[in-house]
Each structure stands twice: as structure tokens, then as C-alpha cells.
Backbone as ProteinMPNN parsed JSONL, in Angstrom:
{"seq_chain_A": "MKKNNRISHTGQAPRSIVTTKDTTKAIETRAGVLQDPPKSAAELKTEVYLQYLGTECSTDDIIAKVKNIWTKDMGKKAEDMKNIRIYLKPEEMTAYYVINEETTGKIAL", "coords_chain_A": {"N_chain_A": [[90.755, 18.292, 82.109], [90.107, 15.07, 83.322], [91.067, 11.933, 82.049], [89.253, 8.95, 81.506], [90.566, 6.022, 82.227], [89.794, 3.461, 82.617], [89.439, -0.026, 82.057], [87.176, -1.862, 80.166], [84.816, -4.577, 80.777], [85.335, -6.26, 78.679], [87.95, -6.174, 78.221], [89.027, -4.203, 76.677], [90.083, -0.857, 76.019], [88.041, 2.017, 76.73], [86.123, 3.561, 74.11], [86.457, 6.749, 72.539], [84.157, 9.436, 72.147], [83.424, 11.24, 69.325], [82.43, 14.371, 68.35], [80.953, 16.278, 65.758], [80.394, 19.255, 63.853], [77.113, 19.768, 62.651], [76.555, 19.662, 59.348], [74.704, 18.973, 57.523], [72.337, 20.234, 56.551], [73.369, 22.461, 55.168], [74.847, 21.177, 53.188], [72.816, 19.758, 51.842], [71.305, 21.923, 50.908], [73.07, 23.199, 49.137], [73.278, 21.157, 47.282], [70.784, 21.082, 46.282], [68.789, 19.493, 47.291], [66.77, 20.213, 49.049], [65.119, 21.744, 47.539], [62.48, 22.099, 45.121], [62.499, 20.38, 41.992], [63.402, 22.165, 39.015], [60.933, 23.303, 36.69], [60.494, 21.938, 33.48], [60.944, 23.674, 30.485], [59.947, 22.675, 28.22], [57.642, 21.096, 28.71], [55.305, 18.531, 28.085], [52.237, 19.168, 26.679], [49.086, 17.864, 26.578], [46.265, 17.262, 24.587], [43.13, 15.85, 23.986], [40.785, 14.952, 21.586], [37.524, 13.966, 20.669], [36.209, 13.021, 17.693], [33.354, 12.613, 15.813], [30.994, 11.745, 13.455], [30.792, 14.397, 12.396], [30.879, 15.988, 14.648], [32.716, 17.436, 17.407], [34.469, 16.938, 20.423], [36.17, 17.861, 23.321], [38.238, 16.113, 25.625], [38.92, 17.43, 27.937], [36.785, 19.204, 28.218], [34.711, 17.401, 28.707], [35.504, 16.283, 31.168], [35.395, 18.593, 32.733], [32.627, 19.076, 32.681], [31.693, 16.819, 34.09], [32.874, 17.271, 36.595], [31.519, 19.616, 37.229], [28.903, 18.675, 37.494], [29.263, 17.096, 39.778], [29.94, 19.035, 41.748], [28.083, 21.242, 41.536], [25.447, 20.231, 40.827], [25.188, 17.943, 42.475], [26.041, 18.967, 44.847], [28.428, 18.482, 46.222], [31.815, 18.6, 47.561], [34.685, 19.621, 45.681], [37.19, 18.623, 46.455], [36.504, 16.197, 47.542], [36.299, 14.482, 45.496], [37.898, 11.769, 44.345], [38.663, 10.045, 42.228], [37.993, 9.716, 38.708], [36.371, 7.946, 36.223], [35.844, 7.753, 32.797], [33.775, 6.802, 30.164], [33.582, 6.786, 26.799], [31.04, 6.833, 24.427], [30.667, 7.132, 21.356], [28.82, 6.368, 19.379], [26.413, 6.59, 20.663], [26.512, 9.194, 21.318], [27.272, 9.921, 23.906], [28.799, 10.218, 27.142], [29.752, 8.189, 29.694], [30.18, 8.17, 33.207], [32.088, 7.379, 36.176], [32.444, 8.166, 39.454], [34.634, 8.158, 42.137], [34.422, 5.4, 42.358], [31.762, 4.774, 42.858], [29.63, 6.618, 42.335], [27.624, 7.117, 39.579], [26.826, 8.145, 36.205], [25.686, 9.927, 33.264], [26.531, 11.983, 30.43], [25.598, 14.106, 27.733], [27.287, 14.271, 24.638]], "CA_chain_A": [[89.794, 17.236, 82.295], [90.771, 13.813, 83.603], [90.625, 10.86, 81.162], [88.831, 7.708, 82.145], [91.434, 4.979, 81.699], [89.358, 2.14, 83.044], [89.28, -1.044, 81.029], [85.856, -2.464, 80.287], [84.802, -6.003, 81.067], [85.794, -6.998, 77.501], [89.391, -6.085, 78.184], [89.449, -3.151, 75.763], [89.967, 0.508, 76.532], [86.812, 2.653, 76.243], [86.241, 4.382, 72.901], [86.075, 8.144, 72.756], [83.073, 9.9, 71.29], [83.826, 12.43, 68.594], [81.287, 15.117, 67.828], [81.295, 17.223, 64.705], [79.347, 20.22, 63.535], [76.141, 19.233, 61.694], [76.551, 20.454, 58.113], [73.788, 18.298, 56.596], [71.428, 21.184, 55.903], [74.139, 23.252, 54.215], [75.19, 20.31, 52.055], [71.595, 19.505, 51.086], [70.91, 23.152, 50.23], [73.955, 23.393, 47.986], [73.014, 20.117, 46.296], [69.433, 21.265, 45.757], [67.9, 18.459, 47.805], [65.646, 20.823, 49.729], [64.354, 22.539, 46.595], [61.767, 21.369, 44.087], [63.208, 20.431, 40.719], [62.855, 23.189, 38.125], [60.022, 22.836, 35.644], [61.061, 21.939, 32.141], [60.263, 24.615, 29.596], [59.353, 21.919, 27.115], [56.726, 20.086, 29.223], [54.349, 18.068, 27.09], [50.831, 19.485, 26.911], [48.297, 16.898, 25.822], [44.842, 17.521, 24.389], [42.501, 14.742, 23.269], [39.481, 15.308, 21.044], [36.734, 12.911, 20.051], [35.49, 13.493, 16.512], [32.461, 11.548, 15.357], [29.847, 12.197, 12.668], [30.751, 15.844, 12.228], [30.96, 16.724, 15.911], [34.003, 17.34, 18.083], [34.363, 17.177, 21.854], [37.447, 17.756, 24.024], [38.156, 15.363, 26.883], [38.957, 18.421, 29.014], [35.415, 19.702, 28.368], [33.921, 16.333, 29.322], [35.903, 16.212, 32.575], [34.853, 19.792, 33.38], [31.183, 18.86, 32.862], [31.509, 15.843, 35.165], [33.201, 17.963, 37.844], [30.433, 20.56, 37.471], [27.781, 17.876, 38.008], [29.627, 16.689, 41.143], [29.934, 20.154, 42.687], [26.884, 22.093, 41.475], [24.2, 19.464, 40.844], [25.146, 17.039, 43.629], [26.359, 19.747, 46.031], [29.573, 17.919, 46.941], [33.047, 19.37, 47.451], [35.616, 19.168, 44.644], [38.269, 17.846, 47.065], [36.001, 14.861, 47.866], [36.395, 13.68, 44.275], [39.199, 11.092, 44.372], [38.978, 9.57, 40.873], [36.927, 9.754, 37.705], [36.529, 7.116, 35.023], [34.908, 8.192, 31.766], [33.637, 5.879, 29.037], [32.995, 7.499, 25.668], [30.265, 6.014, 23.491], [30.309, 8.086, 20.296], [27.628, 5.948, 18.642], [25.267, 7.072, 21.433], [26.806, 10.601, 21.62], [27.171, 9.958, 25.364], [29.947, 9.86, 27.968], [29.353, 7.638, 30.988], [31.243, 8.422, 34.187], [32.064, 6.77, 37.508], [33.226, 8.999, 40.372], [34.973, 7.498, 43.406], [34.029, 3.989, 42.272], [30.398, 4.517, 43.322], [28.657, 7.52, 41.74], [27.621, 6.954, 38.118], [25.917, 8.993, 35.456], [26.069, 10.114, 31.863], [26.333, 13.315, 29.869], [25.53, 14.128, 26.269], [28.479, 14.858, 24.006]], "C_chain_A": [[90.544, 15.92, 82.432], [90.206, 12.737, 82.703], [90.247, 9.648, 81.984], [89.635, 6.579, 81.524], [91.007, 3.592, 82.143], [89.21, 1.214, 81.857], [87.936, -1.706, 81.25], [85.97, -3.955, 80.54], [85.232, -6.845, 79.867], [87.302, -6.946, 77.376], [89.903, -5.006, 77.257], [89.277, -1.793, 76.432], [88.695, 1.135, 75.978], [87.098, 3.536, 75.029], [85.828, 5.809, 73.222], [84.984, 8.516, 71.745], [83.513, 11.196, 70.64], [82.57, 13.107, 68.072], [81.783, 16.089, 66.772], [80.129, 18.161, 64.476], [78.426, 19.616, 62.472], [76.074, 20.155, 60.481], [75.595, 19.86, 57.084], [72.922, 19.291, 55.839], [72.166, 22.02, 54.861], [74.487, 22.432, 52.981], [73.959, 20.058, 51.197], [71.162, 20.739, 50.31], [71.771, 23.396, 48.999], [73.666, 22.366, 46.899], [71.617, 20.246, 45.706], [68.445, 20.239, 46.27], [66.656, 19.065, 48.428], [64.754, 21.636, 48.8], [63.632, 21.633, 45.613], [62.552, 21.442, 42.789], [62.584, 21.486, 39.807], [61.967, 22.565, 37.057], [60.706, 22.941, 34.298], [60.251, 22.89, 31.265], [59.533, 23.886, 28.482], [58.442, 20.809, 27.636], [55.678, 19.774, 28.163], [52.934, 18.435, 27.507], [50.013, 18.591, 25.995], [46.842, 17.338, 25.76], [44.287, 16.381, 23.559], [41.107, 15.186, 22.85], [38.819, 14.07, 20.462], [35.982, 13.549, 18.887], [34.654, 12.336, 15.992], [31.257, 12.183, 14.669], [29.7, 13.722, 12.642], [30.761, 16.64, 13.518], [32.333, 16.523, 16.541], [33.819, 17.702, 19.552], [35.728, 16.943, 22.491], [37.258, 16.948, 25.305], [38.222, 16.307, 28.077], [37.557, 18.983, 29.28], [34.529, 18.664, 29.059], [34.229, 16.238, 30.813], [35.352, 17.41, 33.341], [33.349, 19.649, 33.628], [30.905, 17.891, 34.006], [31.805, 16.491, 36.519], [32.102, 18.956, 38.226], [29.206, 19.837, 38.026], [28.034, 17.514, 39.473], [29.458, 17.86, 42.129], [28.616, 20.931, 42.69], [25.592, 21.28, 41.615], [24.081, 18.58, 42.087], [25.494, 17.755, 44.935], [27.524, 19.212, 46.851], [30.8, 18.78, 46.711], [33.977, 18.77, 46.409], [36.717, 18.299, 45.236], [37.82, 16.445, 47.498], [36.06, 13.923, 46.663], [37.797, 13.09, 44.2], [39.601, 10.563, 42.995], [37.739, 9.613, 39.997], [37.299, 8.785, 36.592], [35.45, 7.537, 34.041], [34.958, 7.212, 30.604], [32.906, 6.619, 27.923], [32.292, 6.517, 24.748], [29.8, 6.931, 22.363], [29.061, 7.672, 19.517], [26.346, 6.357, 19.352], [25.374, 8.575, 21.73], [26.691, 10.855, 23.127], [28.515, 9.622, 25.995], [29.4, 9.394, 29.313], [30.502, 7.856, 31.965], [30.991, 7.65, 35.478], [32.99, 7.623, 38.375], [33.406, 8.242, 41.678], [34.458, 6.063, 43.475], [32.593, 3.722, 42.705], [29.338, 5.377, 42.653], [28.741, 7.421, 40.223], [26.623, 7.911, 37.486], [26.36, 9.079, 34.015], [25.791, 11.547, 31.464], [26.307, 13.19, 28.353], [26.796, 14.789, 25.735], [28.075, 15.966, 23.058]], "O_chain_A": [[91.522, 15.69, 81.72], [88.986, 12.619, 82.588], [90.846, 9.363, 83.021], [89.386, 6.22, 80.373], [91.789, 2.645, 82.051], [88.882, 1.661, 80.757], [87.589, -2.07, 82.374], [87.061, -4.526, 80.521], [85.472, -8.042, 80.024], [87.875, -7.608, 76.511], [91.113, -4.898, 77.062], [88.426, -1.618, 77.304], [88.3, 0.816, 74.856], [88.151, 4.165, 74.926], [84.964, 6.046, 74.066], [84.917, 7.971, 70.643], [83.924, 12.137, 71.319], [81.741, 12.47, 67.422], [82.877, 16.645, 66.874], [79.0, 17.87, 64.873], [78.901, 19.022, 61.504], [75.597, 21.286, 60.574], [75.663, 20.202, 55.904], [72.788, 19.197, 54.619], [71.635, 22.259, 53.777], [74.429, 22.934, 51.859], [74.031, 20.13, 49.97], [70.701, 20.624, 49.174], [71.258, 23.757, 47.939], [73.796, 22.672, 45.714], [71.303, 19.579, 44.72], [67.348, 20.127, 45.723], [65.58, 18.474, 48.337], [63.732, 22.164, 49.237], [64.102, 20.538, 45.304], [63.201, 22.451, 42.51], [61.369, 21.678, 39.826], [62.214, 21.454, 36.586], [61.409, 23.912, 34.015], [59.021, 22.899, 31.31], [58.608, 24.426, 27.875], [58.445, 19.704, 27.093], [55.227, 20.66, 27.437], [52.486, 18.046, 28.586], [50.224, 18.568, 24.782], [46.262, 17.739, 26.769], [44.881, 15.984, 22.556], [40.345, 15.725, 23.653], [39.474, 13.233, 19.841], [35.217, 14.496, 19.071], [35.156, 11.236, 15.761], [30.589, 13.049, 15.234], [28.609, 14.256, 12.844], [30.661, 17.866, 13.478], [33.026, 15.551, 16.241], [33.106, 18.649, 19.885], [36.369, 15.927, 22.223], [36.241, 17.082, 25.986], [37.64, 16.018, 29.123], [37.186, 19.21, 30.431], [33.697, 19.012, 29.898], [33.316, 16.125, 31.631], [34.893, 17.263, 34.474], [32.856, 20.061, 34.678], [29.991, 18.111, 34.801], [31.067, 16.28, 37.482], [31.791, 19.119, 39.406], [28.545, 20.343, 38.933], [27.134, 17.613, 40.307], [28.898, 17.688, 43.212], [28.092, 21.242, 43.76], [24.738, 21.613, 42.437], [23.008, 18.478, 42.682], [25.267, 17.211, 46.016], [27.599, 19.464, 48.054], [30.834, 19.592, 45.787], [34.05, 17.549, 46.266], [37.145, 17.336, 44.601], [38.66, 15.595, 47.791], [35.89, 12.712, 46.804], [38.773, 13.818, 44.015], [40.776, 10.631, 42.635], [36.605, 9.556, 40.473], [38.42, 8.811, 36.084], [34.282, 7.662, 34.407], [36.029, 6.842, 30.124], [31.755, 7.026, 28.084], [32.863, 5.506, 24.34], [28.683, 7.449, 22.398], [28.32, 8.532, 19.043], [25.298, 6.463, 18.715], [24.464, 9.165, 22.312], [26.107, 11.845, 23.567], [29.282, 8.831, 25.446], [28.673, 10.126, 29.984], [31.668, 7.738, 31.589], [29.857, 7.316, 35.823], [34.171, 7.781, 38.066], [32.438, 7.744, 42.254], [34.099, 5.58, 44.549], [32.225, 2.565, 42.904], [28.229, 4.895, 42.423], [29.81, 7.618, 39.644], [25.708, 8.414, 38.139], [27.292, 8.393, 33.593], [24.955, 12.233, 32.052], [26.912, 12.288, 27.774], [27.305, 15.748, 26.316], [28.934, 16.584, 22.429]]}, "name": "protein", "num_of_chains": 1, "seq": "MKKNNRISHTGQAPRSIVTTKDTTKAIETRAGVLQDPPKSAAELKTEVYLQYLGTECSTDDIIAKVKNIWTKDMGKKAEDMKNIRIYLKPEEMTAYYVINEETTGKIAL"}
């Protein structure tokens, strides 16, 4: 192959282009970049209970009731639920909820 020895208008010889084999994927795989991090065996499991005047209610149970109202009573899809805010009022034995910043209601504890 014949080399191009022309000098550019800047007075410098043209630079050669060097190509190398793409090893990015192999490097990332060995480093674990393409894999999800392993789950910790000691992940923290949290449970919150409201105890008031001899009754007890789990926040998980309250959230499940609100989700049930959204899907069964209102006939909406679970994936349409973007956020839930719950306000506990133990003196009224009631939990008030706001779904997607617009749908409101209450449930008995």
C-alpha cells in the first residue's frame, strides 16, 4: 500500500489512524458492570404498626386496603397508581388516603 506523504495546508504531515479491537464489553463483563449488584443477605425488612386503645394495625395492611379500593372498587389498573399518601388518625380510628394527588378517601382502622 502506498503512503500518502502530502503535507496539509497547516504544514504538518497527516496523522495516521490507528484502530484497535473493541474489548469494552469483555472488560465491562469482567468488572461486573453489565450485571446487577448482588442482593445483600442482611437487607433491612421494615414493619410499622399503629397501636391505639387496644387495637393494632399494620401499615402494610392499610396500604393493601387502599390498593384494593383502587383496583376492585374503582375498577382502575394497579399500574396506574403512581403514589399514595396515607394520613393516620388514630383518635378517629381512620386512615385518610390520597392517590395520584387527586383521588381521596378514607378507611376504618
